[in-house]
C-alpha positions as CSV (number, residue, x, y, z in Angstrom):
1,M,1.1,4.2,121.6
2,K,3.6,3.6,118.8
3,P,2.2,2.2,115.5
4,G,4.2,-1.0,115.8
5,L,3.0,-1.7,119.3
6,Q,-0.5,-0.8,118.4
7,F,-0.5,-3.3,115.6
8,T,1.0,-6.0,117.8
9,V,-1.8,-5.6,120.3
10,F,-4.4,-5.5,117.4
11,V,-3.3,-8.8,115.9
12,S,-2.7,-10.6,119.2
13,V,0.3,-12.2,117.6
14,V,4.0,-12.1,118.6
15,I,7.1,-13.2,116.8
16,M,9.5,-15.3,118.7
17,H,12.6,-17.2,117.5
18,G,11.6,-16.6,113.9
19,Q,8.2,-18.2,114.4
20,I,4.8,-16.7,114.7
21,F,2.6,-17.8,117.6
22,D,-0.8,-16.8,118.7
23,V,-0.8,-15.6,122.3
24,S,-4.1,-17.3,123.0
25,A,-3.9,-20.8,124.7
26,K,-6.4,-22.5,122.3
27,R,-4.9,-24.1,119.3
28,H,-6.2,-23.0,115.9
29,N,-8.2,-25.3,113.7
30,V,-7.5,-25.4,110.0
31,L,-10.0,-25.4,107.1
32,F,-8.1,-26.2,103.9
33,L,-10.0,-25.5,100.7
34,V,-8.7,-26.8,97.4
35,I,-10.4,-26.0,94.1
36,D,-9.8,-28.0,90.9
37,D,-8.6,-26.1,87.8
38,L,-9.3,-22.7,89.3
39,R,-7.3,-19.8,87.8
40,P,-7.5,-16.4,89.5
41,A,-10.7,-15.6,87.7
42,L,-12.3,-14.1,90.8
43,G,-13.6,-10.7,91.8
44,C,-10.9,-10.4,94.5
45,Y,-8.2,-10.9,91.8
46,D,-9.6,-7.9,89.9
47,Y,-11.5,-10.1,87.5
48,P,-14.8,-8.4,87.5
49,K,-16.4,-10.6,84.9
50,V,-16.8,-13.4,87.4
51,I,-19.3,-13.3,90.3
52,S,-17.6,-14.9,93.4
53,P,-18.8,-13.0,96.5
54,N,-18.1,-15.8,99.0
55,I,-14.4,-16.3,98.0
56,D,-14.1,-12.5,97.7
57,Q,-15.4,-12.2,101.3
58,L,-12.9,-14.7,102.5
59,A,-10.2,-12.8,100.6
60,S,-11.1,-9.6,102.4
61,R,-10.3,-11.4,105.7
62,S,-7.2,-13.0,104.4
63,V,-3.7,-12.2,103.1
64,L,-4.2,-12.6,99.3
65,F,-1.1,-13.6,97.3
66,E,-1.2,-12.1,93.8
67,N,1.7,-14.0,92.4
68,A,1.4,-17.6,93.5
69,H,2.5,-20.5,91.3
70,V,2.2,-24.3,91.3
71,Q,5.0,-26.6,90.5
72,Q,3.3,-28.6,87.7
73,T,0.0,-27.8,86.0
74,V,-1.8,-31.1,86.3
75,C,-3.8,-32.3,89.3
76,G,-1.9,-35.4,90.6
77,P,1.6,-34.0,90.5
78,S,0.5,-30.6,91.7
79,R,-1.4,-31.9,94.7
80,T,1.3,-34.4,95.7
81,S,3.8,-31.5,95.5
82,F,2.1,-29.0,97.7
83,L,0.8,-31.6,100.2
84,T,4.3,-32.8,100.8
85,S,6.1,-29.5,100.1
86,R,8.3,-31.3,97.6
87,R,8.7,-30.5,93.9
88,P,8.0,-33.0,91.1
89,D,11.6,-33.9,90.5
90,T,11.6,-35.0,94.2
91,T,8.2,-36.7,94.3
92,R,9.1,-38.2,90.9
93,L,5.4,-37.9,90.0
94,Y,4.8,-36.2,86.6
95,D,1.8,-38.4,85.6
96,F,-0.7,-40.4,87.7
97,G,1.1,-43.7,88.0
98,S,3.0,-43.8,91.3
99,Y,2.8,-43.2,95.1
100,W,5.5,-41.0,96.4
101,R,6.1,-43.1,99.6
102,T,7.1,-46.1,97.6
103,H,8.4,-44.4,94.4
104,A,10.5,-41.6,95.9
105,G,10.6,-41.3,99.7
106,N,8.5,-41.5,102.8
107,F,7.8,-37.8,102.9
108,T,5.7,-36.4,105.7
109,S,2.5,-34.9,104.3
110,L,0.8,-31.6,105.5
111,P,-2.2,-33.3,107.1
112,Q,0.1,-36.0,108.5
113,H,2.1,-33.4,110.4
114,F,-1.0,-32.0,111.9
115,K,-2.3,-35.5,112.8
116,E,1.0,-36.3,114.5
117,N,0.6,-33.2,116.6
118,G,-2.8,-34.0,118.0
119,Y,-5.2,-32.8,115.3
120,F,-8.2,-34.7,114.0
121,T,-7.6,-34.7,110.2
122,Y,-10.2,-35.4,107.6
123,S,-10.5,-35.2,103.8
124,I,-13.6,-34.5,101.9
125,G,-13.8,-34.5,98.1
126,K,-10.7,-34.2,95.9
127,V,-7.7,-33.2,98.1
128,F,-5.1,-35.8,97.3
129,H,-5.6,-37.0,93.7
130,P,-7.4,-40.4,94.0
131,G,-5.8,-43.6,92.6
132,I,-2.2,-44.7,92.7
133,C,-1.1,-41.2,93.4
134,S,-2.3,-41.5,97.0
135,N,-2.1,-45.3,97.3
136,H,-5.8,-45.8,96.4
137,N,-6.7,-44.6,99.9
138,D,-5.9,-40.9,100.0
139,D,-2.8,-41.7,102.1
140,Y,-4.9,-43.1,104.9
141,P,-4.1,-43.7,107.8
142,L,-0.9,-41.8,107.7
143,S,-2.5,-38.5,106.7
144,W,-6.0,-38.8,107.9
145,S,-7.7,-39.8,111.2
146,K,-10.4,-41.7,109.3
147,P,-10.9,-42.7,105.7
148,A,-11.5,-39.9,103.2
149,Y,-15.0,-39.0,101.9
150,H,-15.6,-39.0,98.2
151,P,-18.9,-37.9,96.7
152,S,-20.6,-40.9,95.1
153,T,-21.8,-38.8,92.1
154,Q,-18.2,-38.2,90.9
155,A,-18.5,-41.6,89.4
156,Y,-20.5,-40.0,86.5
157,K,-17.7,-37.6,85.5
158,M,-17.3,-39.5,82.2
159,A,-20.9,-40.7,81.8
160,K,-23.5,-39.7,79.3
161,V,-25.5,-37.4,81.6
162,C,-25.5,-34.1,79.7
163,P,-28.7,-33.1,77.9
164,D,-28.2,-32.0,74.3
165,A,-30.2,-30.4,71.5
166,D,-30.9,-33.7,70.0
167,G,-32.9,-34.8,73.0
168,K,-30.3,-37.4,74.0
169,R,-27.7,-37.4,76.8
170,H,-24.0,-37.3,75.9
171,M,-20.6,-37.1,77.5
172,N,-20.3,-33.3,76.8
173,L,-17.9,-30.6,77.7
174,L,-20.7,-28.0,78.3
175,C,-23.2,-29.5,80.7
176,P,-25.5,-27.2,82.6
177,V,-28.1,-29.5,84.2
178,D,-31.3,-29.7,86.2
179,V,-29.8,-31.3,89.3
180,S,-33.0,-33.3,90.0
181,T,-32.6,-35.2,86.8
182,Q,-29.0,-36.2,87.5
183,P,-27.9,-39.6,88.9
184,E,-28.7,-39.7,92.6
185,G,-30.3,-36.2,92.2
186,S,-27.1,-34.4,93.2
187,L,-23.6,-33.3,92.1
188,P,-20.2,-33.9,93.6
189,D,-19.6,-30.5,95.1
190,I,-23.1,-30.4,96.5
191,Q,-22.5,-33.7,98.3
192,S,-19.0,-32.6,99.5
193,S,-20.2,-29.2,100.8
194,E,-23.1,-30.9,102.6
195,H,-20.8,-33.4,104.2
196,A,-18.4,-30.6,105.3
197,V,-21.4,-28.9,106.9
198,D,-22.3,-32.1,108.8
199,M,-18.7,-32.5,109.9
200,L,-18.5,-29.0,111.3
201,K,-21.7,-29.6,113.2
202,E,-20.1,-32.8,114.6
203,F,-17.0,-30.9,115.7
204,Q,-19.3,-28.3,117.4
205,A,-21.0,-31.1,119.3
206,D,-17.7,-32.7,120.3
207,S,-16.8,-31.9,123.9
208,S,-13.2,-33.1,123.6
209,E,-12.0,-29.8,122.0
210,Q,-9.5,-31.6,119.9
211,P,-8.4,-29.2,117.1
212,F,-9.3,-30.2,113.6
213,F,-7.7,-30.0,110.2
214,L,-10.5,-30.3,107.7
215,A,-9.6,-30.4,104.0
216,V,-12.4,-29.9,101.5
217,G,-11.7,-30.4,97.7
218,F,-14.1,-29.0,95.2
219,H,-14.3,-30.6,91.7
220,K,-15.4,-27.6,89.7
221,P,-14.5,-25.8,87.5
222,H,-12.7,-28.9,86.2
223,I,-14.2,-30.2,83.0
224,P,-16.9,-31.2,82.2
225,Y,-18.6,-27.9,83.0
226,K,-21.5,-29.7,84.8
227,F,-23.3,-27.4,87.2
228,P,-26.9,-26.3,88.1
229,K,-28.2,-24.6,84.9
230,D,-29.5,-21.5,86.7
231,F,-25.9,-20.3,87.1
232,L,-25.7,-19.9,83.3
233,K,-28.1,-17.0,83.6
234,L,-25.5,-15.0,85.4
235,Y,-23.4,-14.8,82.2
236,P,-25.4,-13.8,79.1
237,L,-23.5,-15.0,76.1
238,K,-23.6,-11.5,74.5
239,E,-21.6,-10.2,77.5
240,I,-18.8,-12.8,77.1
241,D,-15.6,-11.7,75.4
242,L,-12.8,-13.6,73.9
243,A,-9.3,-14.1,75.3
244,P,-7.1,-11.0,74.8
245,N,-4.3,-13.1,73.4
246,P,-6.1,-15.8,71.4
247,F,-3.3,-16.7,69.0
248,K,-0.2,-18.9,69.3
249,P,2.7,-16.8,70.6
250,I,5.0,-15.6,67.9
251,G,8.1,-17.9,67.9
252,L,6.4,-20.6,70.1
253,P,8.2,-23.9,69.7
254,D,5.9,-26.9,68.9
255,V,7.0,-28.7,72.0
256,A,5.4,-26.0,74.2
257,F,1.9,-26.4,72.7
258,S,-0.9,-28.5,74.2
259,P,-3.4,-29.8,71.6
260,Y,-6.1,-30.0,74.3
261,N,-6.8,-33.6,73.7
262,R,-9.0,-33.9,76.8
263,L,-11.5,-31.6,75.2
264,R,-11.5,-33.5,71.9
265,I,-12.9,-36.7,73.5
266,R,-16.1,-34.8,74.5
267,H,-19.1,-35.4,72.3
268,D,-20.1,-31.7,71.8
269,F,-16.6,-30.5,71.2
270,G,-16.0,-33.3,68.7
271,L,-18.9,-32.2,66.6
272,L,-16.9,-29.0,65.9
273,N,-14.3,-30.9,63.8
274,V,-11.6,-28.7,65.1
275,S,-8.4,-29.3,63.1
276,Y,-5.5,-31.0,64.9
277,P,-3.5,-29.8,66.6
278,Y,-3.9,-26.1,66.5
279,G,-7.5,-25.4,65.8
280,P,-8.9,-22.8,65.8
281,V,-12.0,-23.2,67.9
282,P,-15.0,-21.3,66.4
283,E,-15.4,-17.9,68.1
284,T,-19.0,-18.6,69.2
285,Y,-17.9,-21.8,70.9
286,Q,-15.0,-20.0,72.5
287,K,-17.4,-17.7,74.2
288,R,-19.6,-20.6,75.3
289,I,-16.6,-22.3,76.9
290,R,-15.7,-19.1,78.8
291,Q,-19.3,-18.7,79.8
292,H,-19.5,-22.2,81.2
293,Y,-16.2,-21.9,83.0
294,Y,-17.4,-18.7,84.7
295,S,-20.7,-20.3,85.6
296,S,-18.8,-23.3,87.1
297,V,-16.7,-20.8,89.2
298,S,-19.8,-19.1,90.6
299,Y,-21.4,-22.5,91.4
300,T,-18.2,-23.5,93.3
301,D,-18.2,-20.1,95.0
302,S,-21.8,-20.8,96.3
303,R,-20.7,-24.1,97.8
304,V,-17.6,-22.5,99.4
305,G,-20.0,-20.0,100.9
306,I,-22.1,-22.8,102.4
307,V,-19.0,-24.2,104.2
308,L,-17.8,-20.9,105.4
309,D,-21.3,-20.0,106.7
310,Q,-21.3,-23.2,108.7
311,L,-17.8,-22.4,110.1
312,E,-19.3,-19.2,111.4
313,E,-22.6,-20.9,112.7
314,S,-20.6,-23.5,114.5
315,G,-18.5,-20.9,116.4
316,F,-15.2,-21.8,114.8
317,A,-14.6,-18.7,112.7
318,N,-12.6,-16.8,115.3
319,N,-10.2,-19.8,115.9
320,T,-9.7,-21.3,112.4
321,I,-7.0,-20.7,109.9
322,V,-8.6,-20.9,106.5
323,V,-6.6,-21.5,103.3
324,L,-8.0,-21.5,99.8
325,L,-6.0,-22.3,96.7
326,G,-6.3,-23.7,93.2
327,D,-4.3,-26.8,92.2
328,H,-3.3,-25.0,88.9
329,G,-4.8,-22.5,86.4
330,W,-6.6,-23.1,83.2
331,S,-6.5,-21.7,79.6
332,L,-9.6,-20.2,78.2
333,G,-8.3,-19.4,74.7
334,E,-5.2,-17.7,75.7
335,H,-2.3,-18.7,73.3
336,A,-5.0,-20.7,71.3
337,E,-4.9,-23.1,74.3
338,W,-7.9,-24.7,76.1
339,C,-6.5,-26.8,78.9
340,K,-3.7,-26.7,81.4
341,Y,-0.9,-28.8,80.2
342,E,1.6,-26.0,79.6
343,N,4.1,-23.6,81.2
344,F,2.4,-20.3,80.6
345,E,1.5,-17.9,83.4
346,V,-2.2,-18.4,82.9
347,V,-1.8,-22.1,84.0
348,T,1.0,-21.9,86.6
349,R,-0.6,-19.0,88.5
350,I,-3.2,-19.8,91.1
351,P,-5.4,-18.0,93.6
352,L,-4.0,-18.4,97.1
353,M,-5.3,-16.7,100.3
354,V,-4.7,-17.4,103.9
355,H,-7.0,-16.2,106.7
356,M,-5.2,-16.1,110.1
357,P,-7.6,-15.0,112.9
358,G,-6.3,-11.8,114.5
359,M,-3.7,-11.2,111.9
360,S,-5.4,-10.9,108.5
361,D,-8.9,-10.1,109.8
362,I,-8.4,-6.3,109.3
363,N,-11.8,-5.1,108.2
364,L,-13.5,-5.4,111.6
365,T,-17.2,-4.8,111.5
366,N,-20.3,-6.1,113.3
367,E,-21.2,-8.3,110.4
368,K,-20.7,-12.1,110.4
369,K,-17.2,-13.0,109.6
370,F,-18.0,-15.2,106.6
371,P,-21.5,-14.1,105.4
372,F,-22.8,-16.6,102.9
373,Q,-24.2,-14.8,99.9
374,D,-26.7,-16.3,97.5
375,V,-25.0,-15.8,94.1
376,L,-28.1,-16.6,92.1
377,K,-30.1,-13.8,93.7
378,S,-27.6,-11.2,92.8
379,G,-28.5,-11.0,89.1
380,S,-25.8,-10.7,86.4
381,S,-25.9,-6.9,86.5
382,Q,-25.1,-6.6,90.2
383,R,-21.6,-7.0,91.6
384,F,-20.9,-7.4,95.2
385,K,-18.8,-4.6,96.8
386,I,-16.4,-6.2,99.2
387,K,-13.5,-4.5,101.0
388,R,-9.9,-5.4,100.0
389,G,-7.9,-7.1,102.6
390,P,-4.1,-7.4,102.9
391,R,-2.4,-8.4,99.7
392,S,1.1,-9.4,98.8
393,T,2.9,-9.2,95.4
394,A,5.7,-11.5,96.4
395,L,6.5,-14.4,94.2
396,V,5.3,-17.5,96.1
397,E,4.8,-21.2,95.4
398,A,2.4,-23.9,96.3
399,V,5.2,-25.7,98.1
400,D,5.2,-22.8,100.6
401,V,1.8,-23.6,102.0
402,F,3.0,-26.5,104.2
403,P,5.6,-24.6,106.2
404,T,3.3,-21.6,106.4
405,L,0.5,-23.5,108.0
406,A,2.9,-25.2,110.4
407,E,4.2,-21.9,111.5
408,L,0.9,-20.2,111.9
409,A,-0.4,-23.2,113.9
410,G,2.6,-23.1,116.2
411,L,3.8,-26.5,115.1
412,K,7.4,-27.4,114.2
413,V,8.3,-25.8,110.8
414,P,10.0,-28.3,108.5
415,P,13.6,-27.2,107.7
416,T,14.8,-26.7,104.2
417,C,15.5,-30.0,102.5
418,P,19.2,-31.0,102.1
419,L,20.6,-32.0,98.8
420,D,20.0,-35.7,99.5
421,T,16.3,-34.9,100.0
422,L,15.0,-38.4,99.2
423,K,16.3,-39.7,102.5
424,V,14.7,-37.1,104.7
425,D,11.1,-37.6,105.7
426,F,10.4,-34.1,107.2
427,C,11.6,-31.1,105.3
428,T,10.4,-28.5,102.8
429,E,11.4,-27.4,99.4
430,G,9.5,-24.1,100.0
431,A,9.5,-21.4,102.6
432,S,7.0,-20.1,105.2
433,L,5.0,-17.1,104.2
434,A,4.1,-16.2,107.8
435,K,6.4,-13.1,107.9
436,I,5.1,-11.9,104.5
437,M,1.6,-12.3,105.9
438,M,2.5,-10.3,109.0
439,K,4.0,-7.5,106.9
440,S,1.1,-7.3,104.5
441,A,-1.4,-7.3,107.4
442,Q,0.5,-4.6,109.2
443,K,0.6,-2.4,106.1
444,T,-3.1,-2.7,105.6
445,F,-3.8,-1.9,109.3
446,L,-1.5,1.2,109.3
447,K,-3.2,2.5,106.1
448,A,-6.6,2.0,107.7
449,Q,-5.4,4.0,110.6
450,K,-4.0,6.6,108.2
451,L,-0.5,6.0,109.4
452,S,2.6,6.0,107.2
453,T,4.0,2.8,105.7
454,K,6.8,4.5,103.7
455,D,9.5,3.0,105.9
456,M,8.3,-0.5,105.5
457,S,10.2,-2.7,103.1
458,D,8.7,-4.2,99.9
459,D,7.2,-7.7,100.0
460,N,9.9,-8.9,97.6
461,E,12.8,-7.6,99.7
462,N,14.8,-10.5,101.2
463,W,12.4,-13.0,99.6
464,K,12.5,-15.4,96.6
465,D,13.6,-13.8,93.4
466,A,12.2,-16.6,91.2
467,V,9.6,-19.4,91.3
468,F,9.7,-22.7,89.4
469,S,7.4,-25.0,87.5
470,Q,7.8,-27.8,85.0
471,Y,5.9,-29.9,82.5
472,P,6.8,-33.2,80.6
473,R,6.5,-34.0,77.0
474,P,6.8,-37.3,75.0
475,S,7.9,-35.6,71.8
476,V,8.8,-32.4,70.1
477,H,5.6,-32.3,68.1
478,P,2.0,-32.6,69.5
479,Q,0.6,-36.1,69.5
480,S,-2.1,-38.1,71.2
481,N,-0.3,-38.3,74.6
482,T,1.3,-34.9,74.5
483,D,-0.8,-33.5,77.4
484,L,-0.6,-36.5,79.8
485,P,2.4,-38.7,79.0
486,D,3.1,-41.7,81.2
487,L,6.4,-41.7,82.9
488,K,8.0,-44.2,80.6
489,D,7.1,-42.0,77.6
490,I,8.6,-38.8,78.9
491,K,11.5,-37.7,76.7
492,I,11.5,-34.0,77.3
493,M,11.0,-31.8,80.3
494,G,10.1,-28.2,80.1
495,Y,11.5,-26.2,83.1
496,T,10.1,-22.8,83.5
497,M,11.1,-20.0,85.8
498,R,9.1,-16.8,86.7
499,T,11.1,-13.9,88.0
500,R,9.7,-10.4,88.7
501,H,10.4,-9.3,85.1
502,H,10.7,-12.4,83.0
503,R,9.5,-15.9,82.3
504,Y,12.2,-18.2,81.0
505,T,11.6,-21.8,79.8
506,E,13.9,-24.5,78.6
507,W,12.8,-27.8,77.0
508,V,15.5,-30.3,77.6
509,A,16.2,-34.0,77.3
510,F,14.9,-36.1,80.2
511,N,15.5,-39.7,81.2
512,P,12.5,-41.3,82.9
513,A,14.5,-44.2,84.3
514,T,16.9,-42.0,86.2
515,F,14.7,-38.9,86.6
516,Q,17.5,-36.8,85.3
517,A,17.3,-33.8,83.0
518,D,20.1,-33.1,80.5
519,F,20.5,-29.3,80.2
520,N,23.2,-29.8,77.6
521,S,20.5,-31.2,75.3
522,V,18.2,-28.3,74.7
523,Y,15.2,-28.7,72.3
524,A,13.8,-25.2,72.6
525,R,13.9,-22.0,74.6
526,E,11.2,-19.4,75.5
527,L,11.8,-16.0,77.0
528,Y,8.9,-13.5,77.7
529,L,9.6,-9.9,78.8
530,R,6.8,-9.6,81.2
531,D,7.1,-5.8,81.8
532,S,6.3,-5.1,78.2
533,D,4.6,-8.4,77.3
534,P,2.5,-9.5,80.4
535,L,0.3,-11.7,78.2
536,E,3.4,-13.7,77.0
537,V,2.7,-13.1,73.3
538,Y,6.2,-12.8,72.0
539,N,8.9,-15.5,72.5
540,V,12.2,-13.6,72.2
541,G,14.3,-16.5,73.3
542,N,16.0,-16.9,70.0
543,F,16.6,-13.2,69.3
544,P,20.3,-12.4,69.1
545,M,19.7,-9.1,71.0
546,Y,18.6,-11.1,74.1
547,E,21.4,-13.7,74.0
548,D,23.1,-12.4,77.1
549,L,19.8,-12.3,79.0
550,V,19.0,-15.8,77.9
551,M,22.3,-17.0,79.2
552,K,21.7,-15.2,82.5
553,M,18.2,-16.7,82.8
554,R,19.5,-20.2,81.9
555,K,22.2,-20.1,84.6
556,K,19.6,-19.1,87.2
557,L,17.1,-21.8,86.0
558,I,19.8,-24.5,86.3
559,A,20.8,-23.3,89.7
560,G,17.2,-23.9,90.7
561,W,15.0,-23.2,93.6
562,R,17.6,-23.5,96.3
563,E,19.5,-20.4,95.0
564,A,16.2,-18.5,94.8
565,L,15.2,-19.0,98.5
566,P,15.0,-16.0,100.8
567,K,18.4,-14.9,101.9
């Protein structure tokens, strides 16, 4: 049998008319996992300092995207963007103050598309951003079959519930807790994962066989770092290092810097009296922040494991597409930054993995598909050894997730949005990743069979040559609303573009009344040569020797995402 035919039989998938269909009659379910503020600090992303066996196990059964980026590095705009497959300049959401259907256009959402095609759709935890962003009802009933579930303990996010050395409870940044002493004796992600388990059991008992689209949004590692205190034992402070690039980049314009105001309002961080706006944060406290972020990730991983375990126990693992992604990254001292309100790689880049039964499930064994592993029993010195699954180095974006899931599920794939995008309900400003997934899975399978892959094209061939993000600012210099300006206060927009070799950013004038950027009014430029400067330490955007490259990057940035789409 020829290798190509052998692979087609193996994956039980055929390609027809540019769309991927499973040859089985039963429609796939979808489990959509969103994790708040999760950068690719995971074992599966070659970040061995973090213990994340359950997500790593999922990654071994998925196509993992190594270069995935969001369109804006803050929760509300990012989630609205990837759940509608429209970019912030189309949703017109850069803050938390508007609902896209009334503020921009009646865009079809990802869960809405599945609901309209016969799926039972349900949201647990933080999927859409709550509040005005999703019409105060998580876009129900358009997106969901019944009202969304939110854990009741999330109400204590800004409450004084964190024990401190003074014997009192404060609104702290660092907040390891004894769960039994917390309000309601629980935490948001414990409640959400338990509710997800209950829903999977209900689906199992349901005789209708209606396919489901179950979205589960985890709140951690979003600040405050509130998690069961036992997870802190996994990361002894003496083993925690500092960021490899802990200083402001040379030549960084002030407009690009975030003064991490959201940390400064926390009681324990305030006691440090960190100078405004640039710090620095004391090194010991830097290590504690990193320690608590890692602990929060391991805690979240344990809750993800519980949901995946129930997916297996309920008998759905062989017929469920599983997606896991972060809504944006997070700075842990890189560039002297401690939040997310920026345009650097560390905050635009996210973990993204897609498990497609029969396609990405390469490492076939007799073990359970998603074995839950007790992170706390591992000990900090033990690291789980998990096989690597298919991986792609292609530049991809969060707006690509919607068309990808539609294609994998055999639903109508939204076409590329026209120029007059506000008037079109069903279209995408991304592109389906299904063919990249197929290619990555095929390469992995051929290698496992010791067959040659030398004639197969690179992931980046005939694919996007750039991805795009943006972030707003109210002023050139850091101030109290720099990180989260309201729409009316936005005066500058930072547009950033990541190519395979560079990151280029322009900070330009922006009119919040017309939603228009003026690229003829440039406040600052940034250019990072990623081949020689992968940590984005040296801004060479104003160096005369790179003037031609800057003009080339500028032209490409202004041309935008349409010109970067797969040809």
